[in-house]
C-alpha positions in Angstrom: 0.0 0.0 -0.1 1.2 3.4 -0.9 2.1 6.1 1.8 -1.1 8.1 0.5 -3.3 5.2 0.5 -2.1 4.2 4.0 -2.8 7.6 5.1 -6.2 7.5 3.6 -7.0 4.2 5.5 -5.9 5.7 8.8 -7.7 8.9 8.5 -10.8 6.9 8.1 -10.3 5.1 11.4 -8.0 7.6 13.2 -7.5 11.2 12.0 -4.7 11.8 14.5 -2.8 8.7 13.4 -3.1 9.8 9.7 -1.8 13.8 10.9 1.2 11.6 12.4 1.7 9.9 9.2 1.5 12.8 6.9 4.8 14.3 5.4 6.0 17.5 7.5 5.8 20.6 5.4 9.1 21.9 3.9 10.9 24.4 5.8 10.7 27.9 4.5 13.6 28.7 2.2 16.1 31.3 4.1 15.9 34.6 2.2 19.0 35.3 -0.2 21.5 37.6 1.3 20.5 40.6 -1.0 17.0 40.2 0.5 17.7 40.0 4.2 16.4 42.9 6.4 19.2 44.3 8.7 18.7 44.4 12.1 16.4 47.5 13.3 15.9 48.6 9.8 12.5 49.7 8.7 10.7 47.2 6.4 8.9 49.6 4.0 11.0 50.7 1.0 11.0 54.5 1.4 12.2 54.4 5.3 14.4 51.5 4.5 16.3 53.4 1.9 16.5 56.4 4.2 18.1 54.1 6.9 20.4 52.7 4.6 21.4 56.7 3.6 22.0 57.1 7.4 24.1 54.0 8.0 26.2 54.6 5.0 26.7 58.5 5.8 27.8 57.4 9.2 30.2 55.0 8.1 31.8 57.8 5.8 31.6 60.5 8.4 33.8 58.2 10.7 36.5 57.9 8.1 39.1 60.5 9.4 38.4 59.3 12.9 39.1 55.7 12.1 41.8 55.6 9.7 44.7 56.2 12.3 43.5 53.3 14.2 43.0 51.1 10.9 46.7 52.0 9.9 48.0 50.8 13.2 46.0 47.4 13.0 47.1 47.0 9.3 50.9 47.8 10.2 50.7 45.3 13.2 49.0 42.5 11.4 50.6 42.1 8.1 50.3 39.2 5.8 53.5 38.1 4.3 53.9 39.2 0.7 51.3 42.3 1.0 52.0 46.1 1.2 50.4 48.2 3.5 49.8 50.8 0.7 47.8 48.4 -1.1 45.6 47.5 1.9 45.0 51.2 2.5 43.9 52.1 -0.7 41.1 49.6 -0.4 39.4 52.1 2.2 40.1 54.7 -0.1 38.1 53.0 -2.8 35.3 52.1 -0.6 34.8 55.6 0.4 34.7 56.9 -3.2 32.3 54.1 -3.9 30.2 55.1 -0.6 29.8 58.7 -1.9 28.5 57.3 -5.1 25.9 55.0 -3.3 24.9 58.2 -1.2 24.1 60.0 -4.4 22.0 57.1 -5.5 20.0 56.8 -2.4 19.4 60.7 -2.2 18.0 60.5 -5.8 15.8 57.7 -4.9 14.4 59.3 -1.5 13.8 62.8 -3.7 12.1 60.8 -6.2 9.8 59.2 -3.8 9.3 62.5 -1.8 8.1 64.2 -5.2 5.9 61.3 -6.0 4.0 61.3 -2.7 0.8 63.3 -2.3 1.5 63.8 1.3 4.8 65.1 3.1 6.9 62.0 3.9 10.2 63.6 4.5 9.9 63.6 8.4 9.5 60.0 8.3 12.5 59.7 6.3 14.5 62.0 8.4 13.8 59.6 11.4 14.9 56.5 9.3 18.2 58.5 8.4 18.9 59.2 12.0 18.2 55.4 12.9 20.7 54.4 10.3 23.4 56.6 11.6 22.9 55.4 15.2 24.3 51.9 14.5 27.5 53.7 14.7 26.9 55.3 18.2 29.2 53.6 20.9 29.8 53.8 24.4 32.9 54.2 26.5 33.1 50.4 26.9 33.7 50.1 23.2 37.6 50.5 22.7 38.8 52.5 19.8 40.3 49.2 18.4 37.1 47.5 18.5 35.1 50.2 16.7 38.0 50.4 14.1 37.7 46.7 13.6 33.9 46.9 13.1 34.3 49.8 10.8 36.8 47.9 8.8 34.7 44.8 8.4 31.3 46.5 7.8 29.7 46.4 4.5 26.6 48.0 3.0 23.7 45.6 2.9 23.2 44.4 -0.4 19.4 45.0 -0.1 19.8 48.9 0.2 21.1 49.0 -3.8 18.3 46.7 -5.0 15.5 48.3 -2.9 16.9 52.0 -3.9 16.9 51.3 -7.6 13.4 50.0 -7.4 11.9 52.7 -5.1 13.5 55.3 -7.7 12.1 53.7 -10.7 8.6 53.2 -9.3 8.4 56.7 -7.9 9.7 58.3 -11.2 6.8 56.7 -13.0 4.4 57.8 -10.4 5.8 61.3 -10.3 5.2 62.0 -13.8 1.5 61.9 -13.1 1.8 64.2 -10.1 3.3 67.5 -11.7 1.3 69.7 -9.0 3.8 68.2 -6.4 6.7 69.8 -8.2 5.2 73.2 -7.4 5.9 72.9 -3.6 9.6 72.6 -2.7 9.8 70.3 0.5 13.1 69.5 2.2 14.4 66.0 1.6 14.8 63.4 4.3 18.6 63.7 3.7 18.6 67.4 4.9 20.5 67.7 8.2 18.6 70.3 9.3 15.1 68.6 9.0 16.7 65.6 10.9 17.9 67.9 13.7 13.8 69.0 14.1 12.5 65.5 14.0 12.2 63.6 17.2 12.3 59.8 16.3 9.6 57.7 17.9 10.9 55.5 20.8 11.9 52.0 19.5 14.1 49.1 21.1 17.8 49.6 21.1 19.3 48.0 17.9 23.1 47.0 17.4 24.7 47.2 14.0 25.7 44.2 12.1 28.9 43.8 13.6 27.5 44.0 17.2 28.3 47.6 18.1 25.8 49.1 20.7 23.8 52.0 19.9 23.6 54.6 23.0 22.9 57.9 22.7 24.8 60.5 20.8 25.8 60.7 17.2 29.2 61.1 15.3 29.5 64.7 14.0 28.8 64.9 10.1 31.4 66.8 7.9 30.1 69.4 5.7 29.2 68.2 2.1 27.6 69.7 -0.9 23.7 70.0 -0.9 21.2 70.3 -3.6 18.9 73.3 -3.7 15.8 71.2 -4.0 16.4 68.1 -1.8 18.8 69.7 0.6 20.7 66.2 0.8 24.7 65.7 0.8 26.2 64.8 -2.4 
């Protein structure tokens, strides 16, 4: 008798026994790395991209502070046959690439804000601040530990895919909402807007590397802004 026929026979006599014989449901497949939501990040596309912007902005803002300790670590733990100059160049390349990603995220956020029939920039500003807060550390985190976390940090792959989708979708919607272009609103990436928005209380989150997130933020260096969105280049 086949398992299916056996289950039917058992069900006619004892539904509980049939349930035990039924094959267990297949476990849900784990999401691909590019689809994984970082801990503490918003789920909706617009605030998620704003969170990505804030996390990346915080990483870039720490460059000058981290590099002396990074250089010390790279000197101390040299691999045979490698050059310090080559390893330090990696961080310069990551900085340049990060600035390009910031511009992409800003463009996506601005497109979404223009395509919305209601102001959403305050929500975005809260998410930007939440993203930057992953780099806030307390006195218990040593400079070497923070530098190691900074060295190993990578922008979540989901940030770029969601950003591209958000910008494309928003541009299509925005084409039908020309009236929105008559009203100039600050972008979520505008530091002055972020300073006036009080984020809703949320459970403390840690960054992907495990750094705690107490209060206080790393200072943001001055960067070019656009007249319409007010975001950094």
